[in-house]
Rosetta silent file (secondary structure, phi, psi, omega in degrees, C-alpha in Angstrom):
SEQUENCE: MMDVSLLVLKSGEYLVSLVEELEMEPRVHLVTPYTVSGKAKLSLSRWPEYMVDEHILLTSDSLLTVGEPTEAVRAAYLKKV
SCORE:     score description
SCORE:     0.000 S_00000001
   1 L     0.000  139.923 -172.680  -15.333    0.105   -1.838 S_00000001
   2 L  -107.150  143.475 -179.873  -11.873    1.044   -0.855 S_00000001
   3 E  -129.204  155.010  173.373  -10.243   -0.126    2.476 S_00000001
   4 E   -75.020  125.569 -178.275   -6.856    0.575    4.120 S_00000001
   5 E  -138.288  157.409  178.272   -4.826   -2.593    3.402 S_00000001
   6 E  -103.138  127.020 -179.473   -1.281   -3.797    3.860 S_00000001
   7 E  -114.259  138.389  169.713    0.307   -5.209    0.652 S_00000001
   8 E  -112.885  119.474  179.395    3.454   -7.337    0.502 S_00000001
   9 E   -85.799  159.008  178.359    5.138   -7.142   -2.862 S_00000001
  10 L   -62.836  -24.722 -178.492    7.362   -9.869   -4.472 S_00000001
  11 L   -71.439  -14.909  175.672   10.170   -7.255   -4.214 S_00000001
  12 L   104.107   -3.271 -179.795    9.980   -7.565   -0.421 S_00000001
  13 L   -76.482  149.008  166.465    8.408   -4.054    0.053 S_00000001
  14 E  -107.609  131.117  177.797    5.429   -3.451    2.366 S_00000001
  15 E  -118.988  148.673  164.963    2.871   -0.944    1.257 S_00000001
  16 E  -125.647  133.412 -171.343   -0.058    0.573    3.052 S_00000001
  17 E  -163.088  165.942  162.420   -2.778    2.206    0.978 S_00000001
  18 E   -76.211  132.153 -168.689   -6.392    2.680    0.255 S_00000001
  19 E  -132.440  133.437  173.130   -6.979   -0.347   -1.932 S_00000001
  20 E  -118.070  127.129  175.146   -9.698   -1.309   -4.502 S_00000001
  21 E   -93.083  132.332 -174.430   -9.518   -4.764   -5.884 S_00000001
  22 L  -104.007  156.602 -174.768  -10.421   -4.990   -9.642 S_00000001
  23 L   -76.132  -26.543 -175.745  -11.975   -7.772  -11.576 S_00000001
  24 L  -129.317  168.706  177.795   -9.345   -7.750  -14.442 S_00000001
  25 L   -72.027  142.240   -7.650   -5.607   -6.910  -14.689 S_00000001
  26 L   -69.328  144.168 -168.012   -4.265   -4.764  -13.399 S_00000001
  27 L   -79.557  -24.967 -168.193   -5.913   -6.290  -10.240 S_00000001
  28 E  -126.334  133.315  172.293   -5.257   -3.650   -7.655 S_00000001
  29 E  -113.746  120.023  178.948   -5.938    0.178   -7.555 S_00000001
  30 E  -110.083  142.644  174.211   -3.954    1.931   -4.840 S_00000001
  31 E  -121.404  121.849 -178.369   -4.699    5.448   -3.752 S_00000001
  32 E    54.039   59.406 -175.244   -1.901    7.312   -1.985 S_00000001
  33 E   -78.672  145.488  175.968    0.360    4.308   -1.189 S_00000001
  34 E  -127.794  149.255  166.832    3.234    4.517    1.317 S_00000001
  35 E   -78.603  148.830  176.814    6.078    2.115    2.061 S_00000001
  36 E  -116.399  130.283  178.518    6.203    0.831    5.591 S_00000001
  37 E  -148.162  165.309  179.265    9.510    0.318    7.368 S_00000001
  38 L    91.208  150.243  174.925   11.067    0.190   10.857 S_00000001
  39 L  -113.233  -54.173 -179.048   10.212   -1.967   13.791 S_00000001
  40 L   -71.783  -42.501  178.354   11.005    0.103   16.866 S_00000001
  41 L  -121.699  114.229 -179.112   10.009    3.312   15.080 S_00000001
  42 L   -71.686  140.468  179.898    7.482    3.056   12.315 S_00000001
  43 E  -139.146  135.543 -177.991    8.200    4.994    9.128 S_00000001
  44 E  -121.153  131.818  174.233    6.053    5.715    6.052 S_00000001
  45 E  -125.333  139.130  179.147    7.398    6.956    2.756 S_00000001
  46 E   -55.039  147.504  179.717    5.476    7.868   -0.422 S_00000001
  47 L  -138.882  137.132   -8.819    5.557    5.088   -3.007 S_00000001
  48 L   -74.170  155.990  179.392    6.676    4.988   -5.769 S_00000001
  49 L   -69.928  159.297  175.203    9.342    7.559   -5.214 S_00000001
  50 L    59.856   22.590  173.559    9.755   10.511   -7.755 S_00000001
  51 L  -120.890  129.954  179.708    6.136   10.103   -8.848 S_00000001
  52 L   -88.157  -13.580 -177.094    3.434   12.690   -8.182 S_00000001
  53 L   -66.170  141.342  179.373    0.477   10.400   -9.167 S_00000001
  54 L   -95.579  -24.473 -176.333   -1.702    9.306   -6.213 S_00000001
  55 E  -100.690  117.890 -178.989   -3.591    6.615   -8.168 S_00000001
  56 E  -120.351  138.304  173.177   -1.393    3.518   -8.881 S_00000001
  57 E  -111.619  134.106 -178.950   -2.382    0.394  -10.643 S_00000001
  58 E  -122.316  145.651  173.434   -0.570   -2.907   -9.837 S_00000001
  59 L   -89.820  159.139 -178.317   -0.822   -6.277  -11.564 S_00000001
  60 H   -63.118  -29.624  179.530   -1.278   -9.496   -9.572 S_00000001
  61 H   -64.655  -15.166  176.939    2.259  -10.751  -10.583 S_00000001
  62 H   -88.426  -10.549 -174.964    3.712   -8.002   -8.330 S_00000001
  63 E  -106.603  140.400  168.470    1.939   -9.101   -5.223 S_00000001
  64 E   -87.318  -46.889  178.788    2.532  -11.784   -2.610 S_00000001
  65 E  -166.330  162.891  178.211   -0.459  -10.985   -0.495 S_00000001
  66 E  -131.067  132.086 -179.717   -2.887   -8.352    0.696 S_00000001
  67 E  -152.966 -172.217 -176.633   -4.294   -8.077    4.276 S_00000001
  68 L   -86.836  131.714  177.893   -5.424   -5.908    7.097 S_00000001
  69 L   -73.341  159.417  171.300   -2.703   -3.666    8.618 S_00000001
  70 L   -62.546  165.559 -178.440   -1.947   -3.531   12.369 S_00000001
  71 H   -67.677  -34.415  178.907   -3.697   -0.692   14.173 S_00000001
  72 H   -62.398  -48.746 -178.034   -0.379    1.208   14.507 S_00000001
  73 H   -65.671  -41.969  175.869    0.195    1.084   10.731 S_00000001
  74 H   -59.553  -49.143 -173.273   -3.450    2.000    9.938 S_00000001
  75 H   -69.286  -39.070  175.849   -3.319    5.065   12.315 S_00000001
  76 H   -58.330  -38.935 -179.033    0.055    6.195   10.955 S_00000001
  77 H   -73.356  -47.414  178.448   -1.255    5.958    7.450 S_00000001
  78 H   -60.833  -26.296 -179.454   -4.528    7.741    8.142 S_00000001
  79 H   -76.457  -30.110 -179.465   -2.555   10.495    9.939 S_00000001
  80 H   -72.149  -41.140 -176.586   -0.360   10.946    6.718 S_00000001
  81 L  -100.726    0.000    0.000   -3.371   11.181    4.349 S_00000001
């Protein structure tokens, strides 16, 4: 089952996406991921840039953590997709 999650990458980027955790590497399947930025004004941008694919696979060595986004981030993401 896919849920909207917030991912923190080792690069320092924050992503919001529909996420499916997989049993083997690559460990995470993302559908339509966006980077999250801004504090006063929330901004979402497609990730990765310059790629048309909506399904992205990430290995666990790219991740710091995965968790539930704030309601504001969740709402902004759902509005985009």
